[in-house]
N, C-alpha and C positions, 0 to 999 in steps of 0.2 A: 278101520271104521271110517266112513266118510264124514267130513266135518259137519254136514248138515243134519246128521243123525245124533249128534252129541246132546243137543237140547231138544228132546222129544216134544215137550209142550210148545216150544217156539219154533219147531221145524218149518212151519209155514209163515213165520214172521218175516215179511219181506221189507227190505229197505230200498226205497227208490233212489235213482241217481241224484235227484234233487236233495234228498235227505243225506246222502253220503257226501255230496259237495258241501253241505252245511256242516256235517260232522267233522270232516277233514279240513275244511277251509282250504281245499286244494283239489285240483282235477279239472278235467274238461271232457268233452265228448271223445276226443282223440285218446285221452288217457283211458277211458272206459273201453273203447274199441280195442286198444292194444292189450289190455288186461283180459278181455273176452277172447281175443284171438289166441293169446298164449295160454288160455285155459285157467287163468288165475281167478277170474270172477265169471261165474256162469249165471246168466239171467234165468230166472224161474218164473213160472206163471201160476197164479192162484186165481182161477176164474178169469176175470178181465184184467186184473192187476199183474204187472210185470215188475220184478225187482230182483234183489239179491238176498238170498237166505242169510239171516243174521250170523249163523255159525260160519258160513263161507266168508263173510266179511271179516269176522274175527281172524280166521285162518289167513286171509289175504293181508291183514294188518300185522300179523306176526305171531298169532297164537290165541288159543281159547283163554277166557278169563279164569283166574284161579277160583277155587271153590269159595263161594260166598261173596264174590265181587261182580257177579253178573250185572246187577243194577248199576254199579259204578262204571262198568265198561260200556254201558248203553248211553252214557252221557257224551256230549260232544267233546272231542279231544282238544287239548290246548296246543297252541303254537309255541315255539321256543321263546318268542317275545313275551307271551303271556306267562310262561314259567319264570322268565327273568324278572318280570314285574312283581312276582311273589317273593323274590329273594334279592340278595345284594349282588348276584352274579350277572354278567353280561351274556347276551345271546350266544356269542362265540364259545364261551365257557360252558354254557348249557349244552350246546351241540357236541363239544369235545367230550364232556362227561357221558353223554348219551352214546356216542360212538365207542367209548371205552367200556360201557356197560355199568358205569357207576350210577347212572340215573336211568331208571326203567323208561324206555321209549319204544315207539312203534314206527316203522317205516311205511309211508304211503308213497310209493314211487320213490322219488328222490327226497321227499320232504319228511322231516321228523315231526311226530306228534306224540302227545303225552296224555295218559289217563289222569284226570284230576285227583282221584283217590291215591294213585301211586305217587304222584308229585307231593301230595300232602304227607304221606308216610315218609317219603324221602326227606322232606324238609324237617320233619320231627327228628329223624336220625342224624341229619346233617347239622342241625343247629347246635 
C-alpha cells in the first residue's frame, strides 16, 4: 500500500515546504532537492498548489502515526533542546536515549525531532 493512501480523507492534504521547515525547524532547498531526487519526498499537485502529501511526510519522518494519534502527529515537532527543557536531562542525554530507542523520536535528515504527545507520555513513564 502506498503511504499516501493510508489516510483516505486527507490523501490530498498537502504540506508546503514552508510548513515543513516550520514543523521540523530544519531543512533547506538543497535538503528538499536531495529528498526528491532520492524519491523520499515526492511533490504533488492539487490544482495550483504544490506540496507533499501528509502521509508521505509521515513516512519520510519514520512512520505513520499510531491509531488515535493523528492530530498529535500533525503538531510541530520538538527539538532535542525543547525536550531537554521539559525535563532534567541535557540535550546529549536526550539524543543518546533517542538513538537507543528509549525515547521515541523521528529522524529528519541528520536531525532528531520529537512528537510532543510521545514526549509527554515518555515523561510520565520516566518520572
